[in-house]
KOLMARDO-567776 format. One record per residue (C-alpha): residue number from 1; residue in one letter; x, z, y. Coordinates in nm, 3 decimals. Layout:
% KOLMARDO-567776
i NUM | aa a | xx X | zz Z | yy Y
...
% end
This chain:
% KOLMARDO-567776
i 1 | aa m | xx -7.296 | zz 5.903 | yy -9.235
i 2 | aa r | xx -6.959 | zz 5.778 | yy -9.354
i 3 | aa v | xx -6.998 | zz 5.533 | yy -9.643
i 4 | aa l | xx -6.716 | zz 5.416 | yy -9.868
i 5 | aa y | xx -6.829 | zz 5.094 | yy -10.039
i 6 | aa l | xx -6.628 | zz 5.005 | yy -10.350
i 7 | aa l | xx -6.668 | zz 4.633 | yy -10.409
i 8 | aa n | xx -6.550 | zz 4.435 | yy -10.708
i 9 | aa i | xx -6.504 | zz 4.064 | yy -10.634
i 10 | aa s | xx -6.505 | zz 3.836 | yy -10.935
i 11 | aa n | xx -6.461 | zz 3.508 | yy -10.745
i 12 | aa p | xx -6.190 | zz 3.564 | yy -10.479
i 13 | aa d | xx -6.116 | zz 3.191 | yy -10.464
i 14 | aa r | xx -6.476 | zz 3.107 | yy -10.368
i 15 | aa l | xx -6.636 | zz 3.407 | yy -10.197
i 16 | aa s | xx -6.952 | zz 3.209 | yy -10.125
i 17 | aa s | xx -7.025 | zz 3.207 | yy -10.500
i 18 | aa d | xx -6.982 | zz 3.583 | yy -10.539
i 19 | aa s | xx -7.322 | zz 3.745 | yy -10.490
i 20 | aa g | xx -7.173 | zz 4.095 | yy -10.475
i 21 | aa w | xx -6.947 | zz 3.996 | yy -10.186
i 22 | aa i | xx -7.233 | zz 3.820 | yy -10.004
i 23 | aa f | xx -7.450 | zz 4.130 | yy -10.049
i 24 | aa a | xx -7.179 | zz 4.354 | yy -9.897
i 25 | aa d | xx -7.102 | zz 4.106 | yy -9.618
i 26 | aa l | xx -7.468 | zz 4.106 | yy -9.513
i 27 | aa l | xx -7.532 | zz 4.475 | yy -9.571
i 28 | aa a | xx -7.227 | zz 4.636 | yy -9.411
i 29 | aa p | xx -7.303 | zz 4.518 | yy -9.052
i 30 | aa a | xx -7.668 | zz 4.620 | yy -9.094
i 31 | aa l | xx -7.558 | zz 4.966 | yy -9.206
i 32 | aa a | xx -7.335 | zz 4.985 | yy -8.897
i 33 | aa d | xx -7.631 | zz 4.881 | yy -8.681
i 34 | aa a | xx -7.823 | zz 5.171 | yy -8.836
i 35 | aa g | xx -7.551 | zz 5.416 | yy -8.732
i 36 | aa a | xx -7.344 | zz 5.442 | yy -9.050
i 37 | aa e | xx -6.963 | zz 5.430 | yy -9.048
i 38 | aa v | xx -6.878 | zz 5.185 | yy -9.326
i 39 | aa t | xx -6.548 | zz 5.123 | yy -9.501
i 40 | aa v | xx -6.534 | zz 4.844 | yy -9.760
i 41 | aa a | xx -6.267 | zz 4.874 | yy -10.028
i 42 | aa a | xx -6.232 | zz 4.530 | yy -10.190
i 43 | aa p | xx -5.992 | zz 4.243 | yy -10.259
i 44 | aa a | xx -6.128 | zz 4.065 | yy -9.948
i 45 | aa p | xx -6.292 | zz 4.201 | yy -9.630
i 46 | aa a | xx -6.669 | zz 4.205 | yy -9.591
i 47 | aa g | xx -6.885 | zz 4.283 | yy -9.291
i 48 | aa d | xx -6.776 | zz 4.261 | yy -8.928
i 49 | aa a | xx -6.517 | zz 4.416 | yy -8.697
i 50 | aa r | xx -6.700 | zz 4.749 | yy -8.693
i 51 | aa c | xx -6.648 | zz 4.793 | yy -9.067
i 52 | aa g | xx -6.329 | zz 4.941 | yy -9.201
i 53 | aa f | xx -6.143 | zz 4.758 | yy -9.475
i 54 | aa r | xx -5.906 | zz 4.878 | yy -9.746
i 55 | aa r | xx -5.759 | zz 4.607 | yy -9.965
i 56 | aa t | xx -5.771 | zz 4.656 | yy -10.342
i 57 | aa q | xx -5.638 | zz 4.444 | yy -10.625
i 58 | aa v | xx -5.833 | zz 4.155 | yy -10.778
i 59 | aa p | xx -5.930 | zz 4.285 | yy -11.124
i 60 | aa g | xx -5.857 | zz 3.950 | yy -11.287
i 61 | aa t | xx -6.141 | zz 3.951 | yy -11.538
i 62 | aa k | xx -6.489 | zz 4.102 | yy -11.562
i 63 | aa y | xx -6.359 | zz 4.344 | yy -11.826
i 64 | aa r | xx -6.073 | zz 4.473 | yy -11.615
i 65 | aa a | xx -6.328 | zz 4.534 | yy -11.339
i 66 | aa r | xx -6.504 | zz 4.770 | yy -11.578
i 67 | aa f | xx -6.212 | zz 4.936 | yy -11.756
i 68 | aa s | xx -5.908 | zz 4.945 | yy -11.527
i 69 | aa a | xx -6.004 | zz 5.173 | yy -11.236
i 70 | aa d | xx -5.704 | zz 5.335 | yy -11.067
i 71 | aa v | xx -5.801 | zz 5.700 | yy -11.017
i 72 | aa g | xx -5.494 | zz 5.765 | yy -10.803
i 73 | aa e | xx -5.589 | zz 5.483 | yy -10.568
i 74 | aa l | xx -5.945 | zz 5.616 | yy -10.552
i 75 | aa v | xx -5.822 | zz 5.966 | yy -10.467
i 76 | aa s | xx -5.613 | zz 5.827 | yy -10.180
i 77 | aa l | xx -5.910 | zz 5.626 | yy -10.051
i 78 | aa i | xx -6.143 | zz 5.923 | yy -10.061
i 79 | aa r | xx -5.895 | zz 6.153 | yy -9.886
i 80 | aa s | xx -5.833 | zz 5.891 | yy -9.618
i 81 | aa v | xx -6.193 | zz 5.789 | yy -9.549
i 82 | aa r | xx -6.353 | zz 6.132 | yy -9.610
i 83 | aa p | xx -6.689 | zz 5.975 | yy -9.698
i 84 | aa d | xx -7.027 | zz 6.141 | yy -9.711
i 85 | aa a | xx -7.132 | zz 5.886 | yy -9.972
i 86 | aa v | xx -6.943 | zz 5.655 | yy -10.208
i 87 | aa v | xx -7.109 | zz 5.342 | yy -10.345
i 88 | aa a | xx -6.971 | zz 5.201 | yy -10.671
i 89 | aa n | xx -7.094 | zz 4.843 | yy -10.686
i 90 | aa q | xx -6.945 | zz 4.819 | yy -11.037
i 91 | aa i | xx -7.140 | zz 5.103 | yy -11.194
i 92 | aa e | xx -6.909 | zz 5.126 | yy -11.496
i 93 | aa e | xx -6.646 | zz 5.247 | yy -11.247
i 94 | aa a | xx -6.855 | zz 5.553 | yy -11.153
i 95 | aa p | xx -6.693 | zz 5.797 | yy -11.402
i 96 | aa a | xx -6.351 | zz 5.720 | yy -11.253
i 97 | aa v | xx -6.493 | zz 5.766 | yy -10.902
i 98 | aa r | xx -6.647 | zz 6.099 | yy -11.004
i 99 | aa t | xx -6.309 | zz 6.204 | yy -11.140
i 100 | aa a | xx -6.142 | zz 6.103 | yy -10.813
i 101 | aa l | xx -6.401 | zz 6.293 | yy -10.606
i 102 | aa l | xx -6.329 | zz 6.604 | yy -10.810
i 103 | aa e | xx -5.954 | zz 6.567 | yy -10.770
i 104 | aa a | xx -5.985 | zz 6.497 | yy -10.396
i 105 | aa g | xx -6.207 | zz 6.801 | yy -10.345
i 106 | aa s | xx -6.483 | zz 6.584 | yy -10.200
i 107 | aa e | xx -6.854 | zz 6.666 | yy -10.217
i 108 | aa a | xx -6.957 | zz 6.311 | yy -10.128
i 109 | aa l | xx -7.269 | zz 6.174 | yy -10.293
i 110 | aa l | xx -7.191 | zz 5.910 | yy -10.556
i 111 | aa a | xx -7.427 | zz 5.612 | yy -10.582
i 112 | aa g | xx -7.402 | zz 5.332 | yy -10.835
i 113 | aa y | xx -7.556 | zz 4.989 | yy -10.782
i 114 | aa c | xx -7.672 | zz 4.811 | yy -11.097
i 115 | aa h | xx -7.564 | zz 4.472 | yy -10.971
i 116 | aa y | xx -7.539 | zz 4.330 | yy -11.321
i 117 | aa l | xx -7.702 | zz 4.460 | yy -11.639
i 118 | aa p | xx -7.503 | zz 4.436 | yy -11.965
i 119 | aa f | xx -7.822 | zz 4.414 | yy -12.171
i 120 | aa t | xx -8.163 | zz 4.251 | yy -12.192
i 121 | aa f | xx -8.487 | zz 4.337 | yy -12.366
i 122 | aa t | xx -8.677 | zz 4.113 | yy -12.604
i 123 | aa d | xx -9.053 | zz 4.064 | yy -12.587
i 124 | aa d | xx -9.094 | zz 4.336 | yy -12.849
i 125 | aa s | xx -8.879 | zz 4.580 | yy -12.642
i 126 | aa r | xx -8.562 | zz 4.557 | yy -12.850
i 127 | aa l | xx -8.243 | zz 4.609 | yy -12.649
i 128 | aa q | xx -7.994 | zz 4.324 | yy -12.682
i 129 | aa l | xx -7.637 | zz 4.299 | yy -12.555
i 130 | aa d | xx -7.579 | zz 4.046 | yy -12.278
i 131 | aa p | xx -7.365 | zz 3.770 | yy -12.435
i 132 | aa s | xx -7.167 | zz 3.726 | yy -12.112
i 133 | aa l | xx -7.015 | zz 4.073 | yy -12.164
i 134 | aa n | xx -6.968 | zz 4.058 | yy -12.539
i 135 | aa d | xx -6.643 | zz 3.860 | yy -12.571
i 136 | aa g | xx -6.440 | zz 3.996 | yy -12.861
i 137 | aa g | xx -6.724 | zz 4.232 | yy -12.950
i 138 | aa l | xx -6.685 | zz 4.431 | yy -12.626
i 139 | aa g | xx -7.058 | zz 4.429 | yy -12.550
i 140 | aa r | xx -7.138 | zz 4.772 | yy -12.695
i 141 | aa t | xx -6.835 | zz 4.923 | yy -12.523
i 142 | aa v | xx -6.954 | zz 4.781 | yy -12.190
i 143 | aa l | xx -7.304 | zz 4.915 | yy -12.259
i 144 | aa l | xx -7.166 | zz 5.264 | yy -12.325
i 145 | aa a | xx -6.955 | zz 5.242 | yy -12.009
i 146 | aa f | xx -7.269 | zz 5.144 | yy -11.818
i 147 | aa a | xx -7.448 | zz 5.450 | yy -11.959
i 148 | aa a | xx -7.153 | zz 5.671 | yy -11.861
i 149 | aa g | xx -7.175 | zz 5.527 | yy -11.510
i 150 | aa l | xx -7.544 | zz 5.614 | yy -11.490
i 151 | aa a | xx -7.469 | zz 5.969 | yy -11.598
i 152 | aa a | xx -7.188 | zz 6.008 | yy -11.342
i 153 | aa c | xx -7.401 | zz 5.905 | yy -11.042
i 154 | aa d | xx -7.612 | zz 6.113 | yy -10.805
i 155 | aa r | xx -7.812 | zz 5.802 | yy -10.720
i 156 | aa v | xx -7.869 | zz 5.483 | yy -10.918
i 157 | aa m | xx -7.990 | zz 5.173 | yy -10.736
i 158 | aa a | xx -8.140 | zz 4.859 | yy -10.892
i 159 | aa h | xx -8.247 | zz 4.528 | yy -10.738
i 160 | aa s | xx -8.612 | zz 4.523 | yy -10.845
i 161 | aa s | xx -8.891 | zz 4.712 | yy -11.019
i 162 | aa t | xx -8.820 | zz 4.505 | yy -11.328
i 163 | aa a | xx -8.451 | zz 4.595 | yy -11.322
i 164 | aa a | xx -8.533 | zz 4.962 | yy -11.259
i 165 | aa s | xx -8.768 | zz 4.973 | yy -11.558
i 166 | aa w | xx -8.499 | zz 4.818 | yy -11.782
i 167 | aa v | xx -8.231 | zz 5.058 | yy -11.656
i 168 | aa s | xx -8.463 | zz 5.351 | yy -11.716
i 169 | aa a | xx -8.551 | zz 5.232 | yy -12.066
i 170 | aa a | xx -8.187 | zz 5.171 | yy -12.158
i 171 | aa a | xx -8.083 | zz 5.510 | yy -12.019
i 172 | aa s | xx -8.343 | zz 5.695 | yy -12.223
i 173 | aa r | xx -8.224 | zz 5.524 | yy -12.542
i 174 | aa m | xx -7.871 | zz 5.645 | yy -12.473
i 175 | aa a | xx -7.976 | zz 6.003 | yy -12.389
i 176 | aa v | xx -7.901 | zz 5.970 | yy -12.016
i 177 | aa e | xx -8.151 | zz 6.153 | yy -11.797
i 178 | aa l | xx -8.205 | zz 5.967 | yy -11.468
i 179 | aa g | xx -8.479 | zz 6.194 | yy -11.335
i 180 | aa e | xx -8.522 | zz 6.129 | yy -10.963
i 181 | aa k | xx -8.191 | zz 5.945 | yy -10.926
i 182 | aa l | xx -8.326 | zz 5.590 | yy -10.964
i 183 | aa r | xx -8.411 | zz 5.384 | yy -10.653
i 184 | aa v | xx -8.519 | zz 5.021 | yy -10.603
i 185 | aa v | xx -8.309 | zz 4.863 | yy -10.328
i 186 | aa p | xx -8.311 | zz 4.480 | yy -10.326
i 187 | aa a | xx -8.027 | zz 4.268 | yy -10.197
i 188 | aa p | xx -8.068 | zz 4.143 | yy -9.837
i 189 | aa r | xx -8.154 | zz 3.783 | yy -9.763
i 190 | aa d | xx -7.906 | zz 3.578 | yy -9.563
i 191 | aa e | xx -8.056 | zz 3.525 | yy -9.218
i 192 | aa r | xx -7.851 | zz 3.206 | yy -9.185
i 193 | aa l | xx -8.062 | zz 3.063 | yy -9.469
i 194 | aa v | xx -8.405 | zz 3.113 | yy -9.315
i 195 | aa r | xx -8.635 | zz 2.850 | yy -9.166
i 196 | aa p | xx -9.009 | zz 2.838 | yy -9.099
i 197 | aa p | xx -9.241 | zz 2.679 | yy -9.356
i 198 | aa a | xx -9.334 | zz 2.401 | yy -9.114
i 199 | aa a | xx -8.975 | zz 2.275 | yy -9.133
i 200 | aa a | xx -8.977 | zz 2.236 | yy -9.512
i 201 | aa a | xx -8.865 | zz 1.887 | yy -9.608
i 202 | aa r | xx -9.103 | zz 1.608 | yy -9.699
i 203 | aa p | xx -8.970 | zz 1.352 | yy -9.941
i 204 | aa a | xx -8.856 | zz 1.038 | yy -9.762
i 205 | aa t | xx -8.873 | zz 0.710 | yy -9.945
i 206 | aa g | xx -8.793 | zz 0.743 | yy -10.312
i 207 | aa r | xx -8.765 | zz 1.059 | yy -10.517
i 208 | aa a | xx -8.819 | zz 1.416 | yy -10.397
i 209 | aa i | xx -8.520 | zz 1.647 | yy -10.450
i 210 | aa g | xx -8.539 | zz 1.952 | yy -10.672
i 211 | aa v | xx -8.241 | zz 2.185 | yy -10.627
i 212 | aa y | xx -8.074 | zz 2.402 | yy -10.892
i 213 | aa n | xx -7.835 | zz 2.636 | yy -10.709
i 214 | aa h | xx -7.728 | zz 2.877 | yy -10.982
i 215 | aa r | xx -7.411 | zz 2.952 | yy -11.170
i 216 | aa l | xx -7.370 | zz 2.714 | yy -11.460
i 217 | aa y | xx -7.282 | zz 2.970 | yy -11.725
i 218 | aa a | xx -7.439 | zz 2.910 | yy -12.065
i 219 | aa h | xx -7.583 | zz 3.263 | yy -12.058
i 220 | aa y | xx -7.790 | zz 3.162 | yy -11.753
i 221 | aa g | xx -7.981 | zz 2.932 | yy -11.989
i 222 | aa t | xx -7.812 | zz 2.624 | yy -11.842
i 223 | aa g | xx -7.845 | zz 2.438 | yy -12.170
i 224 | aa q | xx -8.223 | zz 2.471 | yy -12.141
i 225 | aa f | xx -8.201 | zz 2.344 | yy -11.785
i 226 | aa v | xx -8.002 | zz 2.039 | yy -11.900
i 227 | aa d | xx -8.282 | zz 1.954 | yy -12.142
i 228 | aa l | xx -8.544 | zz 2.009 | yy -11.873
i 229 | aa a | xx -8.348 | zz 1.795 | yy -11.625
i 230 | aa r | xx -8.394 | zz 1.492 | yy -11.848
i 231 | aa e | xx -8.770 | zz 1.540 | yy -11.847
i 232 | aa l | xx -8.798 | zz 1.621 | yy -11.476
i 233 | aa t | xx -8.623 | zz 1.299 | yy -11.377
i 234 | aa a | xx -8.795 | zz 1.070 | yy -11.627
i 235 | aa f | xx -9.105 | zz 0.979 | yy -11.424
i 236 | aa g | xx -8.951 | zz 0.836 | yy -11.107
i 237 | aa t | xx -9.078 | zz 1.106 | yy -10.873
i 238 | aa v | xx -8.802 | zz 1.370 | yy -10.880
i 239 | aa q | xx -8.425 | zz 1.366 | yy -10.859
i 240 | aa l | xx -8.217 | zz 1.680 | yy -10.908
i 241 | aa r | xx -7.940 | zz 1.828 | yy -10.699
i 242 | aa v | xx -7.723 | zz 2.071 | yy -10.895
i 243 | aa m | xx -7.491 | zz 2.298 | yy -10.700
i 244 | aa d | xx -7.135 | zz 2.335 | yy -10.830
i 245 | aa l | xx -7.081 | zz 2.682 | yy -10.685
i 246 | aa f | xx -6.747 | zz 2.761 | yy -10.853
i 247 | aa g | xx -6.533 | zz 2.452 | yy -10.803
i 248 | aa n | xx -6.205 | zz 2.475 | yy -10.995
i 249 | aa r | xx -6.176 | zz 2.823 | yy -11.145
i 250 | aa r | xx -5.860 | zz 3.010 | yy -11.238
i 251 | aa a | xx -5.733 | zz 2.977 | yy -11.596
i 252 | aa v | xx -5.787 | zz 3.347 | yy -11.664
i 253 | aa r | xx -6.159 | zz 3.294 | yy -11.606
i 254 | aa t | xx -6.204 | zz 2.962 | yy -11.785
i 255 | aa g | xx -6.017 | zz 3.112 | yy -12.080
i 256 | aa l | xx -6.295 | zz 3.367 | yy -12.123
i 257 | aa d | xx -6.582 | zz 3.125 | yy -12.067
i 258 | aa d | xx -6.551 | zz 2.753 | yy -11.995
i 259 | aa s | xx -6.926 | zz 2.688 | yy -12.016
i 260 | aa p | xx -6.963 | zz 2.618 | yy -11.638
i 261 | aa e | xx -6.718 | zz 2.330 | yy -11.667
i 262 | aa r | xx -6.885 | zz 2.196 | yy -11.981
i 263 | aa m | xx -7.235 | zz 2.225 | yy -11.834
i 264 | aa r | xx -7.122 | zz 2.057 | yy -11.513
i 265 | aa e | xx -6.998 | zz 1.757 | yy -11.712
i 266 | aa r | xx -7.323 | zz 1.732 | yy -11.909
i 267 | aa l | xx -7.533 | zz 1.742 | yy -11.594
i 268 | aa a | xx -7.314 | zz 1.494 | yy -11.406
i 269 | aa a | xx -7.365 | zz 1.244 | yy -11.689
i 270 | aa l | xx -7.745 | zz 1.241 | yy -11.644
i 271 | aa r | xx -7.922 | zz 0.972 | yy -11.441
i 272 | aa h | xx -8.086 | zz 1.093 | yy -11.120
i 273 | aa v | xx -7.889 | zz 1.420 | yy -11.131
i 274 | aa q | xx -7.641 | zz 1.475 | yy -10.849
i 275 | aa v | xx -7.378 | zz 1.750 | yy -10.886
i 276 | aa v | xx -7.262 | zz 1.860 | yy -10.540
i 277 | aa s | xx -7.040 | zz 2.130 | yy -10.392
i 278 | aa d | xx -7.093 | zz 2.328 | yy -10.074
i 279 | aa r | xx -6.710 | zz 2.365 | yy -10.058
i 280 | aa g | xx -6.758 | zz 2.730 | yy -9.975
i 281 | aa d | xx -6.920 | zz 2.635 | yy -9.643
i 282 | aa r | xx -7.244 | zz 2.823 | yy -9.576
i 283 | aa s | xx -7.358 | zz 2.564 | yy -9.320
i 284 | aa r | xx -7.313 | zz 2.282 | yy -9.571
i 285 | aa y | xx -7.498 | zz 2.489 | yy -9.831
i 286 | aa k | xx -7.789 | zz 2.526 | yy -9.591
i 287 | aa r | xx -7.799 | zz 2.150 | yy -9.526
i 288 | aa l | xx -7.803 | zz 2.077 | yy -9.898
i 289 | aa l | xx -8.096 | zz 2.315 | yy -9.948
i 290 | aa a | xx -8.281 | zz 2.185 | yy -9.643
i 291 | aa e | xx -8.293 | zz 1.834 | yy -9.787
i 292 | aa a | xx -8.469 | zz 1.955 | yy -10.102
i 293 | aa r | xx -8.843 | zz 1.974 | yy -10.170
i 294 | aa f | xx -8.838 | zz 2.265 | yy -10.417
i 295 | aa g | xx -8.605 | zz 2.490 | yy -10.615
i 296 | aa i | xx -8.572 | zz 2.564 | yy -10.986
i 297 | aa a | xx -8.497 | zz 2.914 | yy -11.118
i 298 | aa p | xx -8.249 | zz 2.977 | yy -11.401
i 299 | aa f | xx -8.346 | zz 3.033 | yy -11.764
i 300 | aa r | xx -8.138 | zz 3.350 | yy -11.779
i 301 | aa p | xx -8.303 | zz 3.592 | yy -12.025
i 302 | aa g | xx -8.413 | zz 3.913 | yy -11.863
i 303 | aa c | xx -8.317 | zz 3.797 | yy -11.514
i 304 | aa p | xx -8.314 | zz 4.113 | yy -11.295
i 305 | aa w | xx -8.252 | zz 3.931 | yy -10.965
i 306 | aa s | xx -8.139 | zz 3.598 | yy -10.823
i 307 | aa m | xx -7.989 | zz 3.565 | yy -10.478
i 308 | aa s | xx -8.004 | zz 3.187 | yy -10.517
i 309 | aa v | xx -8.381 | zz 3.205 | yy -10.562
i 310 | aa i | xx -8.405 | zz 3.414 | yy -10.244
i 311 | aa d | xx -8.190 | zz 3.154 | yy -10.063
i 312 | aa c | xx -8.441 | zz 2.883 | yy -10.153
i 313 | aa q | xx -8.744 | zz 3.091 | yy -10.064
i 314 | aa g | xx -8.599 | zz 3.196 | yy -9.729
i 315 | aa m | xx -8.562 | zz 2.826 | yy -9.659
i 316 | aa s | xx -8.935 | zz 2.786 | yy -9.744
i 317 | aa l | xx -8.860 | zz 2.603 | yy -10.067
i 318 | aa p | xx -9.114 | zz 2.680 | yy -10.341
i 319 | aa v | xx -8.933 | zz 2.776 | yy -10.662
i 320 | aa i | xx -9.062 | zz 2.695 | yy -11.009
i 321 | aa a | xx -8.954 | zz 2.944 | yy -11.274
i 322 | aa p | xx -8.979 | zz 3.032 | yy -11.641
i 323 | aa r | xx -9.178 | zz 3.347 | yy -11.708
i 324 | aa l | xx -8.874 | zz 3.571 | yy -11.749
i 325 | aa g | xx -8.784 | zz 3.913 | yy -11.612
i 326 | aa w | xx -8.788 | zz 3.961 | yy -11.237
i 327 | aa l | xx -8.882 | zz 3.597 | yy -11.187
i 328 | aa a | xx -9.226 | zz 3.673 | yy -11.332
i 329 | aa e | xx -9.251 | zz 3.976 | yy -11.101
i 330 | aa h | xx -9.148 | zz 3.800 | yy -10.782
i 331 | aa i | xx -9.245 | zz 3.431 | yy -10.799
i 332 | aa d | xx -9.602 | zz 3.321 | yy -10.744
i 333 | aa p | xx -9.773 | zz 3.303 | yy -11.087
i 334 | aa e | xx -9.894 | zz 2.951 | yy -11.002
i 335 | aa l | xx -9.530 | zz 2.836 | yy -11.006
i 336 | aa c | xx -9.428 | zz 3.000 | yy -11.334
i 337 | aa f | xx -9.415 | zz 2.796 | yy -11.654
i 338 | aa s | xx -9.389 | zz 2.861 | yy -12.026
i 339 | aa t | xx -9.318 | zz 2.507 | yy -12.152
i 340 | aa p | xx -9.118 | zz 2.207 | yy -12.027
i 341 | aa s | xx -9.439 | zz 2.009 | yy -11.982
i 342 | aa e | xx -9.575 | zz 2.278 | yy -11.750
i 343 | aa a | xx -9.249 | zz 2.269 | yy -11.552
i 344 | aa v | xx -9.270 | zz 1.891 | yy -11.517
i 345 | aa a | xx -9.632 | zz 1.911 | yy -11.399
i 346 | aa l | xx -9.541 | zz 2.171 | yy -11.135
i 347 | aa a | xx -9.243 | zz 1.968 | yy -11.012
i 348 | aa e | xx -9.453 | zz 1.652 | yy -10.990
i 349 | aa r | xx -9.724 | zz 1.833 | yy -10.796
i 350 | aa l | xx -9.479 | zz 1.990 | yy -10.551
i 351 | aa a | xx -9.320 | zz 1.647 | yy -10.502
i 352 | aa t | xx -9.645 | zz 1.462 | yy -10.428
i 353 | aa d | xx -9.916 | zz 1.710 | yy -10.319
i 354 | aa d | xx -9.846 | zz 1.802 | yy -9.955
i 355 | aa e | xx -10.123 | zz 2.061 | yy -9.936
i 356 | aa f | xx -10.004 | zz 2.240 | yy -10.251
i 357 | aa h | xx -9.644 | zz 2.227 | yy -10.128
i 358 | aa a | xx -9.734 | zz 2.362 | yy -9.782
i 359 | aa l | xx -9.922 | zz 2.656 | yy -9.935
i 360 | aa h | xx -9.631 | zz 2.752 | yy -10.157
i 361 | aa a | xx -9.373 | zz 2.695 | yy -9.884
i 362 | aa k | xx -9.555 | zz 2.963 | yy -9.681
i 363 | aa r | xx -9.575 | zz 3.196 | yy -9.980
i 364 | aa a | xx -9.206 | zz 3.144 | yy -10.063
i 365 | aa h | xx -9.099 | zz 3.226 | yy -9.709
i 366 | aa a | xx -9.328 | zz 3.531 | yy -9.694
i 367 | aa s | xx -9.187 | zz 3.667 | yy -10.020
i 368 | aa t | xx -8.850 | zz 3.729 | yy -9.849
i 369 | aa t | xx -8.964 | zz 3.897 | yy -9.527
i 370 | aa d | xx -8.906 | zz 4.247 | yy -9.667
i 371 | aa f | xx -8.546 | zz 4.155 | yy -9.750
i 372 | aa t | xx -8.403 | zz 4.134 | yy -9.398
i 373 | aa p | xx -8.065 | zz 4.312 | yy -9.371
i 374 | aa a | xx -8.208 | zz 4.568 | yy -9.128
i 375 | aa l | xx -8.490 | zz 4.667 | yy -9.365
i 376 | aa i | xx -8.259 | zz 4.677 | yy -9.668
i 377 | aa a | xx -8.003 | zz 4.887 | yy -9.478
i 378 | aa r | xx -8.278 | zz 5.138 | yy -9.400
i 379 | aa r | xx -8.373 | zz 5.157 | yy -9.769
i 380 | aa y | xx -8.006 | zz 5.189 | yy -9.862
i 381 | aa l | xx -7.950 | zz 5.485 | yy -9.629
i 382 | aa e | xx -8.271 | zz 5.648 | yy -9.752
i 383 | aa a | xx -8.138 | zz 5.618 | yy -10.108
i 384 | aa l | xx -7.808 | zz 5.776 | yy -10.001
i 385 | aa s | xx -7.969 | zz 6.065 | yy -9.813
% end
């Protein structure tokens, strides 16, 4: 099977912070191992030497990635690669890809991956626009583009059962019939970030380290984490390590949303909170995780997936999490909390109770074993068949 993988990259200056690029970089070689012929069309190469690469332009902003597809460029790609399947990682781009397939005379299957959802659902099942895609009131336009992408696809893939249920519910409200098109295909774990539970760190002298390795956008609930950080570090048992995944971002991105920079400053001002950078180095990132005792999930409403959570769990770090979205589906219920006081109690117990920590280190590691690149590649090809 020849697969043309259309990849949007939102963070070309720091690829290690771009989960879509990491996903493709892990998946493309596994697809090649499984016998597929893969070509990645993206602003930067992903995969290994067996994978073809066609360079595309950096879209500049998250809105251009959704609304500025070049149909002529897509036609040329399709005619050159002659794919059996095309994967649109930015699902809003699927109508343009469908148009290009028609113009190129190609009968390739078109699959869209719901890497990011432009909506959430409230507890009483009301659909809400994701604030991160609602600058200038564009949220409803993005939502309609997402629905158009669903309609244009032969297959629709989502990270998790939770994400699939939300996509299905949103589609039905917008009169898009998914039928048998929808598939659950998680992102692969990074095998470089895997270690056995027995190697999980014990706290040395002083405080145990809790790691927060998520993007610092306000819409990830970072403000809630800042408040929680004060409480987690107040009792002398826990210190926090916050990952600065972005570094210095381009002006075009900070102009849309400068909350990561503002949140980074607020966190850096707290006692017993260390803001660190992996400098885009995956080995350094692994060392920073390995020194921690546990991880903390984001407060992002309706979270459909978190590669950073999987990174921690693959490293046998138990992760405490608010009862939100996919987090409630995936993380052990014993480690989910509803109030800050519950979160503090869990962190304290993971920091001091070796037996409790060892049990959840094993469970964390086990929760990622079905996400190896080889297994995910098999599910991916099944979805494309």
